[in-house]
N, C-alpha and C positions, 0 to 999 in steps of 0.2 A: 582149610577154612580161612586161614590167614591170607593165603594167596588170593582167595575170592574177595576178601575185604579190601586188600590192597588194589586189586583190579578195579573194583567199583569206585574206590576213592580216586584212582588215577583217571578214570573216565570223567568223574565229576570235575576234577581239577582241569582236565583238558578242555571241557566245555566252559569252565569258568575263565580260562585264560584266552578266550577268543572274543575280545571286544569288538573286532571288526564284524564278526557275525552278529553280535548283539546290535551294533549300529545299523547293519543292513536290515535286520528285522524291524528295528525301530523306524527306520526311514521308509520301509515298505508299508508299515501300518499307517504312518503319517500320510504317506502318499495316497493310500486307498481311502482315507477318511474324508477327503475333500471331493465332493461329487463333480465340481467344476474341472478339476484336473483329470478325472476319469473321462469326462466329456471331451476334453482336449486330446487325450491319448487316443480315444476311439476315433476322433476325426482324423488325426494324423495317420493312424494305422489304416483307416479306410482309404485315404489318399495314397498311402504307400502300396497297398494291395492293387489299387487301380494302376499305379505306375509300373509295378512289377509285371502285372498280367495284361498290360496294354496291347501286346500283339494278339492276345486271345480275345480280348473284349472288343477291340476294333482292329481287325487285321489290316496291315498296310496294303495299299493298292498302287505302290510305285517304288522306285528305288530309294526315295527319301521318305521315311515313315512319318516325318513331322510335317509333311505337306498335306493339307486337308484335301480330300477328293471332292470334286463337285460334279454335278450331273447336268449342268447346263449353264447358260449365260443370262438367264432371266435376272433382272436387277432386283425385283421385289422379293423379299424373303418368303419362304414357304412355311406354313404352320407344321407342327408335329404330325407325323404320319407313320405308317408301318415301315416305310423305307428309311425315314429319318425320324427317329424317336423324339428328338428334341427340336426338330425343325431345321431350317437352313438359314444361313446369312444371305446377303446379296450375292449374286452370281452362283447361288445354290451350293455354297460351302456347307458341309455337314457340321452342325454344332456338336453333336454327340462325339464325333471323331476328334474334333478340336479340343473338347473338354478332357477326353481320355488321354490323348497324347500331350496335351498341354500340361497335364499333371506330371508326367515324366519330365518334361522340360522344366517345370517349376522346381522340382527336386534337384535337377542337374544344376540350374542356376544358383539356387539358394545354398546348397551344400558346398559347391565349389567356391563360391565367393566368400561365404562365412568361414570356411576352413582356411582359406588363404589369408583373410583379414585377421583371423585368430592367431595364425602362425607368425605373421609379421608383427602384430601387436605385442605378443608375448616376448618375442626376441628384443624388440626395441624398448618395450617397457621395462624388461629385466635389466638391460644395459643401463638405461637412464636411472632407474631406481636404486640399483645396487652400487654402481660406480660413482654416480653423482658428478659434481664438478662440471668440467667443460663438456663431457659426454652428455650429461643431463641437459645442459643449456642448449646444445645443438639440436638434440632430438626434440625437445619440448618446443623450441622456437619453430621448427619445421611443422610440428603438430599444430601450433597456433596459426600458422599460415594457412593450413588446410581448413581450420575452423573459421577463418576470416571470410571465406568465400561461400556463398549459399550453395548447399549441396546439389540441388537439382540444376541450378544454373551451370555449375562447374561440370556436372555430368553431361549435360547437353552439349556444352562447348567441346569437351574432350571426345565425345562420341562422333561429333561432326569432324573433328580434327583427325581422329584415327580412321574413321570410315564406318558408315552405318552398317548395322548388323548385330546379331546376337553375340558374336565373339567380341566385338568392340564394346558392347554393353557390359559383358562379364569383366573384361579387362579394366574398364573405367570404374566399375563398382569395387574391384579389388584395390585399385589405386586410391580411391577416396574413402574406403571404409575402415581402414586400420587405426586412425587416430583415437577413437573411443576406447578400443582395447588397450592401446598403449598407455593412455592416461590412467585407466583403472588399475592395470598391473603395476604401474609406477607408484601410484598412491598406496597400494597394498604393500609393496616391497619397502617403501620408505618407513612404514610402521614396523615391519617384521625385522628389518636388518639390524635393529638395535635391541632385539630380544636377547634374553640370556643364553638361550640355546644356540643362537647364531654366533654370539661372542665366544661361547665355549668351543664351537666348531672351528672358529678362526684360531683361537688359542691352541687348539689341538693340531694345527697345521693343515687343516683341510683346504683344498684349492678353492678358488672363487667359483669355478664351474661346478664343483661338487656341492658347494653350499647353495648355489642358485637352484640346481636341478634336484637336489636331494632334500633340502630343508626349506627353501623359500617358495619355489613354485608350487609344490604340493599343498602349501597352506595359503596360497594367494590366488590360485587359479579359479576358485569357485565362482567368484563374481563375474569373471569374463565368460565362463561357461553359461551362466544364466543369461547374460546379455546375448551371447551367440545363439542360444535357443530361441530367444525372442526375435533376433535380427533376421533369421531365415525368412520369416513371413514378411518383414519389412523390405528385405532385398528383393523378393519376388514382386512385391507391390511397386517398388521403384522401377524394376525392369519392365513391368506392365505399363507404368506411366510413360516411360521412354518409348515403348512400342506404340502406345496410344498417340504419342506426338509425332510418330513417323520416323523415329530414330532407331528402332529395334529391327525386328524381323520384317521381311517383305510380305506383301499381301498374299493371303492364302496359307500362311504358316500356322501351325498349331500353337499359337502363343495367345494366352488369355488377353493380354493388352491389345494385341492386334485384332482379336475378335471383337472386343469392345469398340475399337476404332471403326471397324467395318459396320458396327451397329448404330453409330451416332446419327446417321441420316434417317433412322427408322425409330427413333425414340417415341415420336408421336405419329400415330396412324392417320388415315384419312378422316375427313370431317364427320363421317357417319359412324366411325369406330376408332376412337383415339387409341385404344389399347390393342389394336389389331396385331401389332408386332411386338407385344410385350416380351416374348421369349428371347428375342435377339439381344436384349439388354439385360434382362433379369437373370437369365441362366449363367452367362459368363461372369457377370458381376457378383452373383451369389457364390459361385465357385471360388472366386478370388477372396471374397470376404470370409468364407468358411476356412480356407487354407490359412489365412493370416490369423484368424481367431484361434484355430487349433494350436498354432505355435505359440501364441501369446498365453493361452491357458497352460500349455506345457511348460513355458518359461516360469510361470508363477509356481508350478509344482516343483521345478528344479530349484527355485529359490528356497522353498520350504525344506527340501531334502538336502541340498548341498551347502547352503549358507550356515556357517557355525553360529552366527548371531540369531538366526531364526529357528533352527531345528529343535531347540529344547524349550521353546515358548509354548 
């Protein structure tokens, strides 16, 4: 009998000493309460499924799956049909194929660029915030130099200098995108490094790397994770803008920005039907807008879940 009582008591104590589980359940309930975050999550999951199953949804018709197949050289777009469910662009490039494979390309650009920016920003921000002094001055003055130049102008100049193409666009966005993460991490660390538990760790003989990675970053990284989740959509939008300006992928590539660029001559139809070619602009533009909206809504959800200042409100 006593053994049974002790066992039940131990089970209750084990459940009681799991604050991480309690926080996870609390965050999950908070996440599910907001219908806008659910909408954002559904949008991103839908895009992710399209990207994963792109070879099944739109089977490649050549060695390069990102090159949109076309069925002729007719300049005027064709309306939706059984062969082309979303219609075609000029030169009969299939819009449906471009949207599907453009989704995979969008994830590839957004995730690679944001992950690289996040990594660079965390490293430089941690060095500047924790060590201070000349290290902080050098890093922050370089950061200020990047902020002094308009982002899109700098991106255009660097893409032209490196060489046009999607690889050049990705490299340029990585080069220009890290300062925001660096500043945010630095600001968080400047506050945390004087906390009592950090001073106690120093007094206990903990190394600087141990303090940074074990005590400081886990408590300061939430803000940049929120920014990163929102910036995936922004990065894709910027890459689309560069492609629209002719600095990204070449003509006929499954790039949403390139598809919009190919549609600009058909925004207005002939005099007897001004909306004759509505699909060539509306469909690629709508896809870009929904992708960015999904990440923005998901970023708001991440702020509610991860930000310690917001989670208990």
